[in-house]
PyMOL commands that place a pseudoatom at each C-alpha (Angstrom):
pseudoatom trace, name=CA, resn=UNK, resi=1, chain=A, elem=C, hetatm=0, pos=[96.514, -1.501, -27.329]
pseudoatom trace, name=CA, resn=UNK, resi=2, chain=A, elem=C, hetatm=0, pos=[96.267, -1.442, -31.006]
pseudoatom trace, name=CA, resn=UNK, resi=3, chain=A, elem=C, hetatm=0, pos=[92.580, -2.112, -30.934]
pseudoatom trace, name=CA, resn=UNK, resi=4, chain=A, elem=C, hetatm=0, pos=[91.654, -0.129, -27.853]
pseudoatom trace, name=CA, resn=UNK, resi=5, chain=A, elem=C, hetatm=0, pos=[91.480, 3.226, -29.610]
pseudoatom trace, name=CA, resn=UNK, resi=6, chain=A, elem=C, hetatm=0, pos=[89.244, 2.034, -32.497]
pseudoatom trace, name=CA, resn=UNK, resi=7, chain=A, elem=C, hetatm=0, pos=[87.076, 0.063, -30.017]
pseudoatom trace, name=CA, resn=UNK, resi=8, chain=A, elem=C, hetatm=0, pos=[86.548, 3.203, -27.923]
pseudoatom trace, name=CA, resn=UNK, resi=9, chain=A, elem=C, hetatm=0, pos=[85.606, 5.191, -31.034]
pseudoatom trace, name=CA, resn=UNK, resi=10, chain=A, elem=C, hetatm=0, pos=[82.984, 2.588, -32.048]
pseudoatom trace, name=CA, resn=UNK, resi=11, chain=A, elem=C, hetatm=0, pos=[81.480, 2.538, -28.504]
pseudoatom trace, name=CA, resn=UNK, resi=12, chain=A, elem=C, hetatm=0, pos=[81.341, 6.326, -28.501]
pseudoatom trace, name=CA, resn=UNK, resi=13, chain=A, elem=C, hetatm=0, pos=[79.611, 6.424, -31.891]
pseudoatom trace, name=CA, resn=UNK, resi=14, chain=A, elem=C, hetatm=0, pos=[77.012, 3.852, -30.760]
pseudoatom trace, name=CA, resn=UNK, resi=15, chain=A, elem=C, hetatm=0, pos=[76.358, 5.712, -27.515]
pseudoatom trace, name=CA, resn=UNK, resi=16, chain=A, elem=C, hetatm=0, pos=[75.827, 9.053, -29.235]
pseudoatom trace, name=CA, resn=UNK, resi=17, chain=A, elem=C, hetatm=0, pos=[73.630, 7.586, -31.940]
pseudoatom trace, name=CA, resn=UNK, resi=18, chain=A, elem=C, hetatm=0, pos=[71.404, 5.935, -29.316]
pseudoatom trace, name=CA, resn=UNK, resi=19, chain=A, elem=C, hetatm=0, pos=[70.746, 9.378, -27.783]
pseudoatom trace, name=CA, resn=UNK, resi=20, chain=A, elem=C, hetatm=0, pos=[69.539, 10.801, -31.105]
pseudoatom trace, name=CA, resn=UNK, resi=21, chain=A, elem=C, hetatm=0, pos=[66.808, 8.259, -31.598]
pseudoatom trace, name=CA, resn=UNK, resi=22, chain=A, elem=C, hetatm=0, pos=[63.209, 9.357, -31.140]
pseudoatom trace, name=CA, resn=UNK, resi=23, chain=A, elem=C, hetatm=0, pos=[61.126, 7.034, -28.947]
pseudoatom trace, name=CA, resn=UNK, resi=24, chain=A, elem=C, hetatm=0, pos=[58.463, 5.050, -30.719]
pseudoatom trace, name=CA, resn=UNK, resi=25, chain=A, elem=C, hetatm=0, pos=[54.938, 5.478, -29.269]
pseudoatom trace, name=CA, resn=UNK, resi=26, chain=A, elem=C, hetatm=0, pos=[52.638, 2.487, -29.610]
pseudoatom trace, name=CA, resn=UNK, resi=27, chain=A, elem=C, hetatm=0, pos=[48.916, 3.312, -29.343]
pseudoatom trace, name=CA, resn=UNK, resi=28, chain=A, elem=C, hetatm=0, pos=[46.767, 0.471, -27.985]
pseudoatom trace, name=CA, resn=UNK, resi=29, chain=A, elem=C, hetatm=0, pos=[43.223, 0.472, -29.410]
pseudoatom trace, name=CA, resn=UNK, resi=30, chain=A, elem=C, hetatm=0, pos=[40.431, 0.833, -26.784]
pseudoatom trace, name=CA, resn=UNK, resi=31, chain=A, elem=C, hetatm=0, pos=[37.749, -1.795, -26.180]
pseudoatom trace, name=CA, resn=UNK, resi=32, chain=A, elem=C, hetatm=0, pos=[34.984, -1.978, -28.741]
pseudoatom trace, name=CA, resn=UNK, resi=33, chain=A, elem=C, hetatm=0, pos=[31.715, -0.463, -27.507]
pseudoatom trace, name=CA, resn=UNK, resi=34, chain=A, elem=C, hetatm=0, pos=[28.607, -2.448, -28.349]
pseudoatom trace, name=CA, resn=UNK, resi=35, chain=A, elem=C, hetatm=0, pos=[25.581, -0.359, -29.316]
pseudoatom trace, name=CA, resn=UNK, resi=36, chain=A, elem=C, hetatm=0, pos=[22.372, -1.813, -27.829]
pseudoatom trace, name=CA, resn=UNK, resi=37, chain=A, elem=C, hetatm=0, pos=[19.449, -2.670, -30.060]
pseudoatom trace, name=CA, resn=UNK, resi=38, chain=A, elem=C, hetatm=0, pos=[15.848, -1.560, -29.579]
pseudoatom trace, name=CA, resn=UNK, resi=39, chain=A, elem=C, hetatm=0, pos=[14.339, -2.030, -26.086]
pseudoatom trace, name=CA, resn=UNK, resi=40, chain=A, elem=C, hetatm=0, pos=[12.242, -5.089, -25.394]
pseudoatom trace, name=CA, resn=UNK, resi=41, chain=A, elem=C, hetatm=0, pos=[8.812, -5.202, -23.715]
pseudoatom trace, name=CA, resn=UNK, resi=42, chain=A, elem=C, hetatm=0, pos=[8.589, -4.224, -20.020]
pseudoatom trace, name=CA, resn=UNK, resi=43, chain=A, elem=C, hetatm=0, pos=[8.844, -7.029, -17.484]
pseudoatom trace, name=CA, resn=UNK, resi=44, chain=A, elem=C, hetatm=0, pos=[6.221, -7.953, -14.904]
pseudoatom trace, name=CA, resn=UNK, resi=45, chain=A, elem=C, hetatm=0, pos=[5.907, -5.803, -11.738]
pseudoatom trace, name=CA, resn=UNK, resi=46, chain=A, elem=C, hetatm=0, pos=[7.821, -7.213, -8.801]
pseudoatom trace, name=CA, resn=UNK, resi=47, chain=A, elem=C, hetatm=0, pos=[6.221, -8.249, -5.495]
pseudoatom trace, name=CA, resn=UNK, resi=48, chain=A, elem=C, hetatm=0, pos=[5.824, -5.653, -2.694]
pseudoatom trace, name=CA, resn=UNK, resi=49, chain=A, elem=C, hetatm=0, pos=[8.586, -5.849, -0.111]
pseudoatom trace, name=CA, resn=UNK, resi=50, chain=A, elem=C, hetatm=0, pos=[7.905, -6.697, 3.531]
pseudoatom trace, name=CA, resn=UNK, resi=51, chain=A, elem=C, hetatm=0, pos=[7.780, -3.971, 6.201]
pseudoatom trace, name=CA, resn=UNK, resi=52, chain=A, elem=C, hetatm=0, pos=[11.063, -3.207, 7.892]
pseudoatom trace, name=CA, resn=UNK, resi=53, chain=A, elem=C, hetatm=0, pos=[11.616, -3.786, 11.589]
pseudoatom trace, name=CA, resn=UNK, resi=54, chain=A, elem=C, hetatm=0, pos=[11.081, -0.981, 14.126]
pseudoatom trace, name=CA, resn=UNK, resi=55, chain=A, elem=C, hetatm=0, pos=[14.201, 0.912, 15.135]
pseudoatom trace, name=CA, resn=UNK, resi=56, chain=A, elem=C, hetatm=0, pos=[15.562, 0.866, 18.674]
pseudoatom trace, name=CA, resn=UNK, resi=57, chain=A, elem=C, hetatm=0, pos=[14.613, 3.605, 21.179]
pseudoatom trace, name=CA, resn=UNK, resi=58, chain=A, elem=C, hetatm=0, pos=[16.829, 6.662, 21.229]
pseudoatom trace, name=CA, resn=UNK, resi=59, chain=A, elem=C, hetatm=0, pos=[18.918, 7.634, 24.239]
pseudoatom trace, name=CA, resn=UNK, resi=60, chain=A, elem=C, hetatm=0, pos=[17.608, 10.052, 26.881]
pseudoatom trace, name=CA, resn=UNK, resi=61, chain=A, elem=C, hetatm=0, pos=[18.480, 13.724, 26.276]
pseudoatom trace, name=CA, resn=UNK, resi=62, chain=A, elem=C, hetatm=0, pos=[20.662, 15.831, 28.586]
pseudoatom trace, name=CA, resn=UNK, resi=63, chain=A, elem=C, hetatm=0, pos=[19.150, 17.640, 31.581]
pseudoatom trace, name=CA, resn=UNK, resi=64, chain=A, elem=C, hetatm=0, pos=[18.286, 21.269, 30.839]
pseudoatom trace, name=CA, resn=UNK, resi=65, chain=A, elem=C, hetatm=0, pos=[20.135, 24.193, 32.420]
pseudoatom trace, name=CA, resn=UNK, resi=66, chain=A, elem=C, hetatm=0, pos=[18.834, 25.815, 35.640]
pseudoatom trace, name=CA, resn=UNK, resi=67, chain=A, elem=C, hetatm=0, pos=[16.440, 28.713, 34.989]
pseudoatom trace, name=CA, resn=UNK, resi=68, chain=A, elem=C, hetatm=0, pos=[17.031, 32.319, 36.017]
pseudoatom trace, name=CA, resn=UNK, resi=69, chain=A, elem=C, hetatm=0, pos=[15.820, 33.719, 39.363]
pseudoatom trace, name=CA, resn=UNK, resi=70, chain=A, elem=C, hetatm=0, pos=[12.523, 35.563, 39.008]
pseudoatom trace, name=CA, resn=UNK, resi=71, chain=A, elem=C, hetatm=0, pos=[12.084, 39.303, 39.692]
pseudoatom trace, name=CA, resn=UNK, resi=72, chain=A, elem=C, hetatm=0, pos=[11.286, 40.552, 43.215]
pseudoatom trace, name=CA, resn=UNK, resi=73, chain=A, elem=C, hetatm=0, pos=[7.618, 41.378, 43.789]
pseudoatom trace, name=CA, resn=UNK, resi=74, chain=A, elem=C, hetatm=0, pos=[6.346, 44.929, 44.435]
pseudoatom trace, name=CA, resn=UNK, resi=75, chain=A, elem=C, hetatm=0, pos=[5.887, 46.274, 47.986]
pseudoatom trace, name=CA, resn=UNK, resi=76, chain=A, elem=C, hetatm=0, pos=[2.401, 45.631, 49.366]
pseudoatom trace, name=CA, resn=UNK, resi=77, chain=A, elem=C, hetatm=0, pos=[-0.120, 48.388, 50.307]
pseudoatom trace, name=CA, resn=UNK, resi=78, chain=A, elem=C, hetatm=0, pos=[-0.107, 49.914, 53.815]
pseudoatom trace, name=CA, resn=UNK, resi=79, chain=A, elem=C, hetatm=0, pos=[-2.699, 48.369, 56.126]
pseudoatom trace, name=CA, resn=UNK, resi=80, chain=A, elem=C, hetatm=0, pos=[-5.716, 50.242, 57.620]
pseudoatom trace, name=CA, resn=UNK, resi=81, chain=A, elem=C, hetatm=0, pos=[-5.471, 52.052, 60.986]
pseudoatom trace, name=CA, resn=UNK, resi=82, chain=A, elem=C, hetatm=0, pos=[-6.631, 49.844, 63.860]
pseudoatom trace, name=CA, resn=UNK, resi=83, chain=A, elem=C, hetatm=0, pos=[-9.762, 50.505, 65.998]
pseudoatom trace, name=CA, resn=UNK, resi=84, chain=A, elem=C, hetatm=0, pos=[-9.429, 52.562, 69.215]
pseudoatom trace, name=CA, resn=UNK, resi=85, chain=A, elem=C, hetatm=0, pos=[-8.996, 50.407, 72.329]
pseudoatom trace, name=CA, resn=UNK, resi=86, chain=A, elem=C, hetatm=0, pos=[-11.500, 50.194, 75.205]
pseudoatom trace, name=CA, resn=UNK, resi=87, chain=A, elem=C, hetatm=0, pos=[-11.252, 52.551, 78.237]
pseudoatom trace, name=CA, resn=UNK, resi=88, chain=A, elem=C, hetatm=0, pos=[-9.395, 50.965, 81.096]
pseudoatom trace, name=CA, resn=UNK, resi=89, chain=A, elem=C, hetatm=0, pos=[-11.050, 50.108, 84.448]
pseudoatom trace, name=CA, resn=UNK, resi=90, chain=A, elem=C, hetatm=0, pos=[-11.031, 52.663, 87.309]
pseudoatom trace, name=CA, resn=UNK, resi=91, chain=A, elem=C, hetatm=0, pos=[-8.141, 52.115, 89.657]
pseudoatom trace, name=CA, resn=UNK, resi=92, chain=A, elem=C, hetatm=0, pos=[-8.482, 51.182, 93.334]
pseudoatom trace, name=CA, resn=UNK, resi=93, chain=A, elem=C, hetatm=0, pos=[-8.826, 53.973, 95.946]
pseudoatom trace, name=CA, resn=UNK, resi=94, chain=A, elem=C, hetatm=0, pos=[-5.530, 54.785, 97.594]
pseudoatom trace, name=CA, resn=UNK, resi=95, chain=A, elem=C, hetatm=0, pos=[-4.817, 54.121, 101.253]
pseudoatom trace, name=CA, resn=UNK, resi=96, chain=A, elem=C, hetatm=0, pos=[-5.436, 56.907, 103.766]
pseudoatom trace, name=CA, resn=UNK, resi=97, chain=A, elem=C, hetatm=0, pos=[-2.293, 58.797, 104.719]
pseudoatom trace, name=CA, resn=UNK, resi=98, chain=A, elem=C, hetatm=0, pos=[-0.857, 59.024, 108.228]
pseudoatom trace, name=CA, resn=UNK, resi=99, chain=A, elem=C, hetatm=0, pos=[-2.189, 61.742, 110.521]
pseudoatom trace, name=CA, resn=UNK, resi=100, chain=A, elem=C, hetatm=0, pos=[0.125, 64.744, 110.684]
pseudoatom trace, name=CA, resn=UNK, resi=101, chain=A, elem=C, hetatm=0, pos=[1.907, 65.949, 113.850]
pseudoatom trace, name=CA, resn=UNK, resi=102, chain=A, elem=C, hetatm=0, pos=[0.081, 68.422, 116.010]
pseudoatom trace, name=CA, resn=UNK, resi=103, chain=A, elem=C, hetatm=0, pos=[0.888, 72.084, 115.249]
pseudoatom trace, name=CA, resn=UNK, resi=104, chain=A, elem=C, hetatm=0, pos=[2.343, 74.651, 117.709]
pseudoatom trace, name=CA, resn=UNK, resi=105, chain=A, elem=C, hetatm=0, pos=[0.032, 77.159, 119.230]
pseudoatom trace, name=CA, resn=UNK, resi=106, chain=A, elem=C, hetatm=0, pos=[0.571, 80.927, 119.513]
pseudoatom trace, name=CA, resn=UNK, resi=107, chain=A, elem=C, hetatm=0, pos=[2.983, 81.459, 116.684]
pseudoatom trace, name=CA, resn=UNK, resi=108, chain=A, elem=C, hetatm=0, pos=[0.424, 82.014, 113.945]
pseudoatom trace, name=CA, resn=UNK, resi=109, chain=A, elem=C, hetatm=0, pos=[1.081, 85.003, 111.662]
pseudoatom trace, name=CA, resn=UNK, resi=110, chain=A, elem=C, hetatm=0, pos=[-1.804, 86.441, 109.638]
pseudoatom trace, name=CA, resn=UNK, resi=111, chain=A, elem=C, hetatm=0, pos=[-1.065, 88.808, 106.741]
pseudoatom trace, name=CA, resn=UNK, resi=112, chain=A, elem=C, hetatm=0, pos=[-3.897, 91.121, 105.705]
pseudoatom trace, name=CA, resn=UNK, resi=113, chain=A, elem=C, hetatm=0, pos=[-3.980, 92.784, 102.354]
pseudoatom trace, name=CA, resn=UNK, resi=114, chain=A, elem=C, hetatm=0, pos=[-3.954, 96.579, 102.260]
pseudoatom trace, name=CA, resn=UNK, resi=115, chain=A, elem=C, hetatm=0, pos=[-7.127, 98.269, 101.008]
pseudoatom trace, name=CA, resn=UNK, resi=116, chain=A, elem=C, hetatm=0, pos=[-7.001, 100.189, 97.714]
pseudoatom trace, name=CA, resn=UNK, resi=117, chain=A, elem=C, hetatm=0, pos=[-7.215, 103.985, 98.049]
for i in range(1, 117): cmd.bond("trace and resi %d" % i, "trace and resi %d" % (i + 1))
show_as sticks, trace
zoom trace
């Protein structure tokens, strides 16, 4: 117990002094860039490439939508009047009627008109 109080004081002093320290930043140098020299002469032209293969056929397109119904046509012109028909044939003569009953004699009445005055 004799040493516990001084030991605590030393630990406290070390802890507080560690908080006051500024962190040290170490800068790493970047890679060295090489500067190219003057350009050399141009190389020979390369060979022409071969023709590519033909692509595959595309898929068939969708069926189009049904069209609209057309407009109704105009009413046609009235036709010409027809020709007059032929006259019909004359009908057959009718049958002769029955003979009437014999009249009564002596009962005949004759009315004479009156002369104008």
